[in-house]
C-alpha positions in Angstrom: 0.0 0.0 0.0 1.3 3.5 -0.9 2.3 5.5 2.2 0.4 8.7 3.1 2.7 11.7 3.5 2.6 13.2 7.0 2.6 16.8 8.2 5.0 18.3 9.4 7.6 15.8 8.1 6.4 16.2 4.5 5.1 19.7 4.7 7.0 21.0 1.7 5.5 18.3 -0.5 2.0 18.7 1.0 2.1 22.5 0.6 3.1 22.6 -3.1 0.4 23.3 -5.7 -0.4 20.2 -7.8 0.0 20.4 -11.5 -2.7 19.6 -14.1 -2.9 15.9 -14.8 -2.9 15.0 -18.4 -3.8 11.4 -18.0 -4.1 9.6 -14.7 -2.0 6.5 -14.7 -3.5 3.1 -13.8 -0.8 2.7 -11.2 -1.7 6.0 -9.4 -5.4 5.2 -9.5 -4.7 1.8 -8.1 -2.5 3.2 -5.4 -5.3 5.7 -4.4 -8.0 3.0 -4.6 -6.2 1.0 -1.9 -7.5 3.5 0.5 -11.2 3.0 -0.4 -13.1 2.1 2.8 -10.3 3.7 4.9 -11.1 7.3 4.2 -13.7 9.5 2.6 -11.3 11.1 0.1 -7.7 11.3 -0.9 -5.6 13.6 -3.1 -2.7 12.2 -5.2 -0.3 14.7 -3.5 -0.9 12.8 -0.2 0.9 9.9 -1.9 3.7 12.1 -3.0 2.4 12.6 -6.6 1.6 16.4 -7.0 -0.9 16.1 -9.8 -4.5 17.3 -9.7 -6.3 14.0 -9.1 -8.6 13.2 -6.2 -10.7 10.3 -5.1 -13.9 11.0 -3.2 -16.6 8.7 -1.6 -19.8 9.3 -3.7 -22.7 7.4 -2.2 -21.6 3.8 -1.7 -18.8 4.1 -4.3 -15.7 6.2 -4.9 -15.1 8.4 -7.9 -11.9 9.9 -9.3 -11.8 13.5 -10.4 -8.9 14.8 -12.5 -8.3 18.6 -12.6 -11.3 19.4 -10.4 -12.3 23.0 -10.1 -14.9 24.5 -7.8 -17.0 26.7 -10.1 -19.8 27.7 -7.6 -20.2 27.7 -3.8 -23.3 28.5 -1.8 -23.3 31.5 0.5 -24.7 29.3 3.2 -22.0 27.6 5.3 -22.1 25.1 8.1 -19.8 24.1 11.0 -18.5 20.6 11.1 -15.4 18.6 12.1 -12.7 17.3 9.7 -9.7 15.0 10.0 -7.0 14.3 7.5 -4.9 11.2 6.9 -1.9 13.5 6.5 -2.3 15.2 9.8 -1.5 12.9 12.8 -2.7 9.9 10.7 -6.3 11.3 10.8 -6.3 11.7 14.5 -6.4 15.5 14.7 -9.9 17.0 14.5 -10.4 20.6 13.2 -13.9 22.2 13.4 -14.7 25.0 11.0 -17.2 26.4 8.4 -17.3 25.4 4.8 -19.9 26.2 2.1 -22.8 23.8 2.3 -23.2 23.3 -1.5 -20.7 23.4 -4.3 -20.5 22.8 -8.0 -17.4 21.2 -9.4 -16.1 20.8 -13.0 -13.7 17.9 -13.6 -12.5 15.2 -16.0 -13.4 11.6 -15.2 -11.0 8.6 -15.7 -12.4 8.0 -19.2 -11.4 11.6 -20.1 -15.0 13.0 -20.2 -15.7 16.5 -19.0 -18.2 16.5 -16.2 -19.9 18.7 -13.7 -21.3 17.6 -10.4 -23.3 19.3 -7.6 -22.8 18.2 -4.1 -24.0 19.3 -0.6 -23.4 18.6 3.0 -20.7 16.0 3.8 -19.9 15.2 0.1 -19.4 18.9 -0.7 -17.1 19.1 2.3 -15.1 16.1 1.2 -14.7 17.6 -2.3 -13.5 20.9 -0.8 -11.1 19.2 1.5 -9.5 17.2 -1.3 -9.4 20.2 -3.7 -7.7 22.2 -0.9 -4.9 19.6 -1.0 -4.3 20.4 -4.7 -3.7 24.0 -3.7 -1.3 23.1 -0.8 -3.9 23.9 1.8 -4.4 21.8 4.9 -7.2 21.7 7.5 -4.9 23.1 10.1 -4.9 26.3 8.1 -8.5 26.7 9.1 -7.8 26.1 12.8 -8.7 29.0 15.1 -5.9 29.7 17.5 -7.1 30.8 20.9 
């Protein structure tokens, strides 16, 4: 199984912006798929591959999104907790607001352009994974008191 990069040891890698993926390799997809059932989402950069590819739990299945881009967010937000496999192996919880609904444009693994709308937890997972592609981590949202 591919190893998940950890903050702060791998901060430089986790913080870099991922590059546009031209074609997701079967090997990378398979490496990410090994985490199905162990997480709600994963970004390729978490495995040390800084390309714009994420895997997200969608209903009972997982979908892969290449070059995802959030094109619309709701003004309504909600407060919820998040964890990340790259932060203390998923054991650190951060609670913060995110938009409740989003619209994402992406390319699927068969190279088809798609748009999806998500709300609630699924929207949150998508935002979390897309943040990884921008080098942003949940700890960036943490309120310091």
